N, C-alpha and C positions, 0 to 999 in steps of 0.2 A: 797182493796177498787175495785169495779169496772168500773175506768174511762177509758169512752168510748163515740164514738163518737165527731167530733169535734166540735159538735155544743153548748157539753155542760162545758166543761171541759176552767174552770176561771186560766188561767196561775199563776195569780201573786196573792195571799191573800188568796189561801185555797179555801176548800171547801164545808165547815160548816156554815150553817145559808143560807139566802137569798145575792146573790152577786149581781154586778153588772157585763153586760155580752156586748161586742162586737153585732154585729150585725150577727146572722147565717151566712154560705156561705156551698156552695154545698159541699156535701161529694162525693169526685169524687169516681171514680166505682172501685169497690175491687175486686181485685186477688181473682176467685172464682173457681168452678171445679164443675159440677155437683154431685150429692151423687146418689145412688140408687132409693130414694123418691121421687115423683113427689113434683116440689115445692119446694124444698127443697137446697141451694147450699151451700157447707164448703170454708169460708176462707182460704184460704193455709199460710202456713208458709212462713213469711219472708225467703230469701235465707241468704245464708250463708255468703254471703260478705256484706251484709245489714248491715249498721251501725246507732243504733236509735240514739246514741248520738248526731249524727252528720246530720240526714235526715232532710228533709223538713214536717210540718206540712201535707202536702197531700200527700207525700211518707208515711208517720208514716199512715193516714189514708184509703190508699190504701192495706195495709196489719193488717186495721181493732184495729188500734194502735191509743190512743190519744196525741197528741198535746204534746210537752213534757214540764213539770214544770221546771220553777226556782225553783233547789236546796235548793238556803238561804231563799227565800220569801216564796216556797210554802213545806217545807222537809218530812210533810206528805205528801203529794199527790205526791213527787219528788217518794217517797218509794214506794208508790201503782203502779204509772206507772212502774217502773223497774220488780216488781213482775209480771205484765200483760206481758211487753214488756219478761222475761224471758220464762212466760207458754205460748208464742205466738211460743217459738221455737220450743217447739214438740207437737206443735198440729197433727192433723189427720185428714184424711178426712172419718170421721165413716161409716158405714155402719149399715142400718137404716132396723130393722124388723117392720112393723105392728104388733099392740095387739089387744084384743082384752077386753083390758084397758081402762076405760075412769075417767081419772078426771077432774068433772064437775062441775058447780058452785054451789057455796054451799046450802044446803037443809034444809029445816025445820028450819027455823031461829029466833030465838027467841032473840028480843032484848031486856037487864034490863034498869034500873032506872040509869040514869049517874051517875059519882062519881065527887069530885068538882076537881078530878087531877087526869089527868092517862087514861087511854081508858075505854070505856065502855063496859057492862059488856053483853056478849051474850052467844047464845047456838049454836050449831048444829047440822043434826047427820052425816054429814058425815067430817067435819073440826074441825081442831082446830088448832089457832094461832092468827095473826094478821091482820087484813085489815084496813087501810084507803079508805075511800070513798070520793069523791066530785061532788057534784052534777053536776058540771059546767064541766065536764068530761077533766079536766086539764091533766088527763095522755094519749090525744090523740091531742093534739095540739100540741105546738110547738116541745113538745119531749122530752123525756130519758129516764131515767132505773130504776130496783130495781132490789136489791141485797141481797146479806145472803154468811153465809158460817155459815157451820152444821160439826158436825162430822156422818158421815154414821152411825147408829142403828145399834145393834146387838138382834136378838128377843130371849126374854127369852122363861127359857124352858117350853113347851106344858103341859096345865090346861085339854084340852081337844079336842080328836082326833080331826083336822079339818083343813082346809086350810085356812091361813091368809094371809093378805098385810097391806103393812103401804105404803107411799110418804112421802118425804121431797122436798120441791119445795116452788119457788117464780113465779109470776107471775102479769097480768093485767086483770083484768074485773074476773067477777065470781060473784059478791055480785049483784042480780036484773040484770043480763046480762044472754044473751044463750050462751054468748062465755066464753074463757077462753085461754088466752094465756101464758102460763108455760113453766119448764124445772124445771127435780129434779131428786132423786133416790129413789132408791123400794128396799123395806126389805121385802122380799114374805117369808111365813116356811109353808113345807109343812109338818105336823104330820103323816101324814101314813108313810112316808116315809124316816121321821128323818131327812128331807133339809132344806136347806137356803139358799138362793139364792139373789143377791144383783144387779142391772146396773143402768144406765144410761138413760134417755126418753126425747125425746120432747112430745111436743102436743098443738094443737090449736083447742081445741074444741070448735066443736061438732065432730071433727076427733079422733081417736083411738089415744091414744101414741103409739110411735112407742120407740122400744128399740132399743140401740147402744148396739152391738152386740161385737165392737170391743173396747170396753174399760173394762177393771177391773176394777171393785169397790168390794170392803172389808169392813167389819165392822169396823169403828178405822180407815178407811180413811177420811183425813181433804178437803173439797170440798167447793167452789164456784160457788157459780151459779147466772147471772142475765140475765133478760128478757129486750130489749131494745125499744124504740119504736121511728122513727121519719118520722112524716106520710108525710111531705112534701116532703123526695123523697121517698113515698113508701116504706121504709128500715124499716124492724122487724128481728130483731137478737137476738141469745140464744147465749149466754156463758156458757163455764163449765172447770175449771180447777179441777183436784185432788190434789192435791201438795202430794199426798203420792206417788203416782204413779208416778208422772211428767208425765202427758197426760192432753190433752187439746183439746178442737174442738171450733169454732163459726164459725156459721151457719148464712143462712138467710132463713128467710120461707115467706112467702105468705099464704094469710088468705083459710079459705076454701072455696069452693063457696056458694056465699048466705051469706059468715060470714063477715064484720067486725068488728077493731078492735074501743069501744066503750067507752073507759078511763076514767071510771068510778070510778076505786078503785084498787088500788095494793095492793099485799099482800106475807106475809111467810107461807107456811103452812105447817100442818102433815094431812094427808088426810086417809080415809081407801075407796079407790076407788070403782067405780062399773066393775063387771064381768057379763058377760052372764045377761046384762039387770038388776042387784040385788045389792045392798052393800055389800060388802065386811064384813068379819070381821077383825078387828081391829087385826095386830102382837101386841103381848104383849111385851114391851120393857122397860127398868130400868128406863134410864134418856137420853135424846136425847137436847144436847147442838146449839146456836145459836151464831153465835157473828155476828157483823159488818150488821145489818139490817138496809138500809137505802135505799131509792131512791130520784132522783136529777131529778128536770123537770124542764124546763124551759117555764116561762112566764112574755110573752114581753120580757124585757131587763135585766129580773130578775133569776137566779136558784135559786131554790127552795127547801131543803135540809128538805125531810118528814123520819121520823121515827116514830115507834108505839107509844114512851111518848111525843111526840110532834109536829105533824103534822101544818104546817103554815097552811093551808086550808082542808077544808074539816071536817070528825072524824072520830076517829078511837075507831076500835075495839077490842075487846080481846075475843077469840071465846073459849067455851069449847063447848066438842066432847061428845054427849050424846045420847044414843038410850032408848029412851021413859024417865024415870027419874033415869036412869042407866050411869054416867060419866063412860066415856070410854077414856079419855084424856082432859087433861087439860096445861095452860101454866103459867108460870112466867115471870112477866117482870124485865127486870136489866137496868134500864136506864144510862150510860154514860155519862162524859161530852160532847164528841163526835157520840157514835155510843151506838145502843142499844143492850143489846142481850137477849136470852131467852131460858129459860130450860123445858122441855116440858118430861111429866109423863104420862105415861099408867097405867091402871088401870084392870089390865089381871080378877083379883081374883073376882072381881065384877059384 
């Protein structure tokens, strides 16, 4: 789990469901360095002599780490905390290359009839996945984060000679807003050259995405991504960890000019992005598995646990990607006791 921002983590009693929280306190100045992209700073890894098992909450937060949970009262939280502490030790300062790829808001949204239990079905021409919306814009109030873990998908053998693009990402905003704050990975296939490429990227739409050129990403890698917002601190953070390659990054971003975070929705998405002003062809893939799809956002003194199967506020949607009447990709939800999982599938022969 992505356990970040000193505001949100409940030290005792776990993180699932609604929690009673102490009053938020200021996040200390993080140890950061400029990247080669304006408006993006990278958090540095802790120094080798840094001992997170003994560090204060203030010192932990300085290196982008959450407070240390009690291993007896919150064993699951403590295990996740240790995982992110480990990831912080192999952070890199990313080299970013702006692309002409845009992961924009959901297009041609059509909402179906609500069902008795589970997310409401819907379709979109560029998104497949899960979206939780709340008209109170709770995702831009006190703050919180959305996270997910997935296996980087591999493209299937080309059926038609063309360029194909597919992106896995989590984010805030994009359903009924003009901005999307997000990060993820891409699987691109050039059938003319017989080449497949994978890479990590960050984006705050309407700016284009920026590829991380010094991170290795391959099909089959297990990746965790999260997007976090602390509006009172004007802090917007994206975090990426590749558990297969043991590389991670933690970045602070500023909104594009004229853009602000609305905070009306969070999402876990497979997308066919826009390139050169047109929606791309979706990379065909067999199965694309996700786990630990969560959001934790504070409302008053309570920490609310959001997941597609059981949002505490707002409405959850399950989106199928379509082109006209043709289904391009769908997702199946597997609710768990604490965390939700999802399995995406494309339909390349339709």
